[in-house]
C-alpha positions in Angstrom: -78.7 31.1 -16.0 -76.5 31.6 -19.1 -75.5 28.9 -21.3 -72.3 28.8 -23.1 -72.5 27.7 -26.8 -69.5 25.6 -27.7 -67.9 26.4 -31.1 -67.9 23.4 -33.5 -64.3 22.2 -34.3 -63.1 23.1 -37.7 -62.6 20.9 -40.6 -59.0 20.6 -40.1 -59.4 19.8 -36.5 -61.9 17.0 -37.2 -59.8 15.5 -40.1 -56.8 15.3 -37.7 -58.8 13.8 -34.8 -59.8 11.1 -37.3 -56.2 10.8 -39.2 -55.8 7.3 -38.6 -59.1 6.4 -40.3 -58.1 8.6 -43.3 -54.5 6.7 -43.2 -56.3 3.2 -43.5 -58.6 4.5 -46.0 -55.7 5.9 -48.3 -54.8 2.7 -50.1 -58.4 2.1 -51.2 -58.7 5.9 -52.3 -55.9 5.5 -54.4 -56.8 2.3 -56.1 -60.4 3.6 -56.5 -58.7 6.8 -58.2 -56.5 4.8 -60.4 -58.8 2.2 -61.6 -62.1 3.8 -61.4 -62.2 7.7 -61.6 -59.2 8.0 -63.9 -60.6 5.5 -66.6 -63.9 7.5 -66.5 -62.3 10.7 -67.0 -59.9 9.5 -69.7 -62.7 7.7 -71.4 -64.6 11.1 -71.9 -61.4 12.9 -73.1 -60.5 10.1 -75.5 -64.3 10.0 -76.9 -63.8 13.5 -78.1 -60.7 12.7 -80.3 -60.2 10.9 -83.7 -57.4 8.5 -82.5 -56.5 5.0 -83.4 -54.9 4.2 -80.2 -51.4 4.5 -81.7 -49.4 7.4 -82.7 -49.2 11.0 -81.8 -52.1 12.4 -84.2 -55.1 12.9 -81.7 -57.3 15.5 -83.6 -60.0 16.9 -81.4 -63.4 16.4 -82.8 -65.8 17.3 -79.9 -69.0 15.7 -80.2 -68.6 13.9 -83.7 -68.3 10.5 -82.2 -71.3 10.7 -80.3 -73.2 12.0 -83.3 -71.8 9.1 -85.3 -72.8 6.7 -82.8 -76.6 7.8 -82.5 -76.5 7.2 -86.4 -74.8 3.8 -86.3 -77.1 0.9 -86.9 -75.0 -1.6 -85.5 -74.6 0.2 -82.3 -78.4 0.2 -81.9 -78.5 -3.5 -83.0 -75.8 -4.5 -80.3 -78.0 -2.4 -77.6 -80.9 -4.3 -78.8 -79.2 -7.7 -78.6 -78.1 -6.7 -74.9 -81.5 -5.7 -73.9 -83.1 -8.8 -75.2 -80.6 -10.8 -73.3 -81.8 -9.1 -70.2 -85.5 -9.3 -70.9 -85.1 -13.1 -71.7 -82.8 -14.4 -69.0 -83.2 -12.2 -66.2 -87.0 -13.2 -65.3 -86.1 -16.9 -66.2 -83.0 -16.9 -64.0 -84.7 -14.9 -61.1 -87.6 -17.2 -61.2 -86.0 -20.6 -61.4 -83.4 -19.7 -58.7 -86.3 -19.0 -56.6 -87.8 -22.0 -57.0 -84.4 -23.9 -56.5 -83.6 -21.9 -53.2 -87.1 -22.8 -51.8 -86.1 -26.5 -52.3 -82.5 -26.2 -51.2 -83.5 -24.1 -48.1 -85.4 -27.2 -46.7 -83.3 -28.5 -43.7 -84.8 -31.9 -44.2 -83.4 -32.2 -47.9 -80.6 -34.6 -47.9 -77.4 -33.5 -49.8 -78.8 -30.0 -49.8 -75.2 -28.6 -49.6 -73.8 -30.7 -52.3 -76.5 -29.5 -54.6 -75.7 -25.9 -53.6 -72.3 -26.2 -54.3 -72.8 -28.1 -57.7 -75.0 -25.2 -58.9 -72.5 -22.5 -57.7 -69.2 -24.0 -59.3 -70.0 -22.8 -62.8 -70.3 -19.1 -61.4 -66.6 -19.4 -60.0 -65.3 -20.8 -63.3 -63.5 -18.7 -65.7 -66.0 -17.5 -68.2 -63.6 -17.4 -71.2 -63.1 -21.4 -70.6 -66.6 -21.9 -70.5 -67.1 -20.2 -73.7 -64.5 -22.3 -75.5 -65.7 -25.7 -74.1 -69.3 -24.7 -75.0 -67.9 -24.1 -78.4 -66.8 -27.7 -78.7 -69.9 -29.2 -76.9 -72.3 -27.4 -79.6 -70.2 -28.3 -82.3 -72.4 -29.6 -85.2 -69.4 -32.0 -86.4 -69.4 -34.5 -83.5 -70.3 -32.3 -80.5 -71.9 -34.4 -77.7 -75.1 -32.1 -77.9 -75.8 -32.9 -81.6 -74.7 -36.6 -81.0 -77.2 -36.9 -78.2 -80.2 -35.4 -80.4 -79.2 -37.7 -83.2 -79.1 -40.7 -81.2 -82.4 -39.8 -79.6 -84.0 -39.2 -83.1 -85.1 -35.6 -82.1 -83.2 -34.2 -85.2 -82.4 -35.7 -88.5 -79.2 -33.7 -89.1 -76.8 -31.8 -86.6 -78.0 -28.4 -85.7 -75.5 -25.5 -85.9 -76.1 -24.1 -82.5 -73.7 -21.2 -82.6 -73.4 -20.7 -86.5 -77.2 -20.4 -87.3 -78.7 -16.7 -86.6 -81.8 -18.3 -85.3 -80.3 -20.5 -82.5 -77.0 -18.9 -81.8 -78.4 -16.0 -79.5 -80.5 -18.6 -77.7 -77.6 -20.9 -77.1 -75.6 -18.0 -75.5 -78.4 -17.0 -73.4 -78.7 -20.7 -72.3 -75.1 -20.9 -71.3 -75.0 -17.8 -69.7 -77.8 -18.6 -67.4 -76.2 -21.9 -66.5 -73.1 -20.1 -65.8 -74.5 -17.4 -63.4 -77.5 -19.1 -62.0 -75.6 -20.0 -58.7 -75.1 -16.1 -58.0 -78.9 -15.5 -58.0 -79.4 -18.7 -56.2 -77.2 -17.5 -53.4 -79.1 -14.1 -53.5 -82.3 -15.9 -52.7 -80.8 -18.3 -50.0 -79.5 -15.3 -48.3 -82.9 -13.6 -48.5 -84.6 -16.7 -47.0 -82.2 -16.9 -44.0 -83.7 -13.3 -43.1 -87.1 -14.9 -42.4 -87.2 -15.9 -38.6 -88.3 -19.5 -37.9 -90.8 -18.0 -35.4 -92.8 -16.6 -38.1 -93.3 -20.4 -39.6 -93.8 -21.8 -36.1 -96.7 -19.0 -35.6 -98.2 -20.0 -38.9 -98.1 -23.7 -38.2 -99.7 -23.1 -34.8 -102.5 -21.4 -36.7 -103.0 -24.5 -38.7 -101.2 -23.3 -41.8 -99.7 -26.1 -44.1 -96.9 -25.8 -46.4 -98.4 -24.1 -49.4 -100.4 -21.5 -47.2 -97.0 -20.8 -45.4 -95.3 -20.2 -48.9 -98.1 -18.2 -50.1 -98.8 -15.9 -47.0 -95.6 -15.9 -45.2 -92.5 -16.6 -47.4 -93.3 -14.9 -50.5 -94.6 -11.6 -49.0 -91.4 -11.5 -46.8 -89.2 -12.1 -49.9 -91.2 -9.3 -51.9 -88.7 -6.5 -50.9 -85.8 -8.5 -52.1 -87.3 -9.3 -55.5 -86.5 -5.7 -56.8 -83.0 -5.7 -55.5 -82.2 -9.0 -56.9 -83.6 -8.6 -60.4 -81.7 -5.2 -60.7 -78.5 -6.9 -59.4 -79.2 -9.8 -62.0 -79.9 -7.2 -64.9 -76.5 -5.3 -64.1 -74.7 -8.6 -64.1 -76.2 -9.6 -67.5 -75.0 -6.6 -69.2 -71.5 -7.9 -68.6 -71.5 -10.6 -71.2 -68.4 -9.6 -73.1 -66.2 -12.6 -72.5 -68.8 -15.3 -72.8 -70.0 -13.9 -76.2 -66.4 -13.2 -77.4 -65.3 -16.9 -76.9 -68.5 -18.4 -78.2 -69.5 -16.6 -81.2 -67.5 -13.2 -81.5 -70.7 -11.6 -82.1 -71.8 -13.6 -84.8 -73.2 -14.9 -87.1 -74.5 -11.9 -88.9 -74.4 -9.7 -85.8 -77.1 -12.0 -84.2 -75.3 -12.1 -80.9 -73.4 -8.8 -81.1 -73.7 -7.7 -77.6 -72.7 -3.8 -76.9 -69.5 -4.7 -75.0 -68.4 -6.7 -78.0 -68.9 -4.1 -80.5 -67.2 -1.7 -78.4 -64.2 -3.9 -78.3 -64.3 -4.4 -82.0 -64.4 -0.8 -82.9 -61.7 0.1 -80.4 -59.2 -2.5 -80.6 -60.1 -5.4 -82.9 -61.0 -3.8 -86.2 -58.9 -3.6 -89.3 -58.4 0.1 -88.3 -59.0 0.5 -84.7 -60.9 3.6 -83.5 -60.1 4.0 -79.7 -61.8 7.5 -79.9 -65.1 6.1 -81.3 -65.0 3.2 -79.0 -64.6 5.3 -75.9 -67.6 7.3 -77.1 -69.7 4.0 -77.4 -68.4 3.0 -73.9 -69.6 6.2 -72.3 -73.1 5.9 -73.8 -73.2 2.3 -72.7 -72.1 3.4 -69.4 -75.0 5.9 -69.2 -77.5 3.1 -69.9 -75.8 1.1 -66.9 -75.9 4.1 -64.8 -79.6 4.0 -65.2 -79.7 0.3 -64.0 -77.7 1.5 -61.0 -79.8 4.4 -60.2 -83.0 2.0 -60.3 -81.3 -0.3 -57.9 -80.6 2.5 -55.5 -84.2 3.5 -55.6 -85.4 -0.5 -55.3 -82.9 -0.7 -52.2 -84.7 2.5 -50.5 -88.0 0.9 -51.4 -86.9 -2.5 -49.9 -85.8 -0.9 -46.7 -89.2 1.1 -46.4 -91.0 -2.2 -46.9 -89.1 -4.2 -44.5 -89.4 -1.5 -41.7 -93.1 -1.5 -42.1 -93.3 -5.3 -41.8 
């Protein structure tokens, strides 16, 4: 009995058979190319030019901007500030939001939805507006925070939260955590919704109390989500440009100089803008972000394997 091997259709035939899918994808592909692919390519090109952003003179300098960046102490300072913000705020934000999610996920808690909404409202508020408002709130000359501290007798004189290098970065980190706390909270609430109620019913049948169910059921089942949420929060934390710019502009004495702010200052805001050098700094910072994105992809695959085994 002979069998006839059917020839696979050619690429052109397969594309034509799915032509309507490509037609509907075309707007997305065009926007992705215009706003993602093209800026990446142009940044790589500009990073090899000595260009101020204006004028026709664009001498090609090759890798000179990258060599200058590696020897730029302020670039490494800004990268250290960014990594410090990540190292401090991410664990606190993830841990506190997990505890809050465990409380708000209780169906017997009154006004749980109200509390969820209240905690999420800052996340949808414009960051630049929050930065400006916080500048007034922490103002040493009559700001409500200093006024409260003076009335309670905690301090003898106003504290310049945003003007003192010893307190400015901590103040910015505190505002940043408050601003984006609701996003991480939503991540944990979504993760808690994936745990079947039958698991808790089985635990109660076996005599497990609230603490035992949390320790032996909830936390182990949330472990795969931990890696993803930590990496998502870290990537979000790197995008702190608008908050730092409106609150401190990288000062005082570069104490809050996040990398995005330094790139902006070099490319656009300096007395002599250097778009080519700013593009080189942006490419290097993009590589750092790419490392976190790669870790996120690995974390997602690990979480999927853990969930498939559980």
